[in-house]
N, C-alpha and C positions, 0 to 999 in steps of 0.2 A: 145964337149961332155958336157961341163958345161952348154951350152945353152939347149941342149937336156934334161939334168937333171932338169934344172930350169923350162923348159916348162911344165913338169909334175907336178910340185908343191910338196907339203909336202908329198904326198903319195909315192913319189919315194924313200924316206928314208926307209919307212916300207917295200916296195917291195924289195929294195936292201938287207935289213937285212934278210928278210925271204928267199929270193932267195939264199943268201950266206949260210944260215943255211941249207937249202935243199941241196945245192951243197956239203957242207962239210959232211953232213950225207950220201950222195950218194958216196962220195969218201971213207969214212970210210967203207961203205958197200962193195965197190969194192975191197978194200984192204983185208978185212976179212969178206967174205959173210956169213950171217946167216939169215935164212928165217924170223926170228922174226923182223929183222931190217927194212924190207920192209914197214911195217905198219907205222913206224915213217917217212919214206920218203914220203909216201902217205899223211900222216897228214900235214906235212910241205908244201907239194905241194898244197893241198887243201887250206891251209891258205894263200899261195902265190896267188892263183887264186882269193880268196875273196878280198885280198888286191888290186889286179889289178882291179877288178870290182869296188871296192870302189873308187880307184883313178880315173878311167874313169868317174864314176858318179859325183864325186866332180868337175872334170875338165869340164864336160859338163854343170853342174849347173852354174859354173862360167861364161862360155861362154854365156849361155842363160839368165843370169841375167845382166852381165856387158854390153853386146852390147845394149839391149833396154834401160838400165838406163843411157847410155852415149848419149845425144842428138846429139852430133857431129857424132858419129858412126851410130846411128839409122836412121838418115836422109841423110847419105852419099850415093852417087851413088856406092861407093865401099863396101857397107855393105855385099854383098855376099862374097867378098874376105876376109873381116874381119872375118866373121863367118867361112869361110873355113880354115883360118889360126888358129882360135881358136879350131876348130874340129881336125885339124892336131896335135895341141899341146895336146889335150885331149886324143889322142891315145898313147902318149909316155909311160904311165904306162904299157900298154899292150905290147909294144915293149920290154921294159926292163924285165918285169915279165915273158913273154912267152919265151924270149931268155934264161933267167936263168933256167927256167923249162926244156927247150929243152936240155940244157947242162947237167943238173942234171939227167935227165932220160937217156941220152946217157951213162953217167957214170954208172948209175944203171943197164943198160942193160949189161954192161961188168961184173958187179958183179953177175947178174942173170945167165949169161953164166958160170961164174966160179963156182957158186953155183951148177948148174946142173952138171958140170964136177966133182966137189968134191963129189957130191952124187953118181954119177956113179962109181967113183974111189974107194969109201969107201966100 
């Protein structure tokens, strides 16, 4: 797990933080659903998506600048494998961020269901 986190670079910290905030907001909504709280979950979700996109872009930029700037890699017959490894690492922000968003929206769905039940019962 540490290697996975390191592969994504600095953006993983931001994605983890925003993902956790989104997940906590979703859990609070699930416990005590209020229609007004969905907007906050959406806002944090959008921020998490932007952090994921920033992380992917930063990681891709690193791959596309470091490989050509390293003559040993640039002229290696293994260059396609080196680039593929870098591209795989560049996708780790998406894996972390979208997993956290999936969990948050699953929890939110329970809150939405409870909100609908509370509205009908009231």
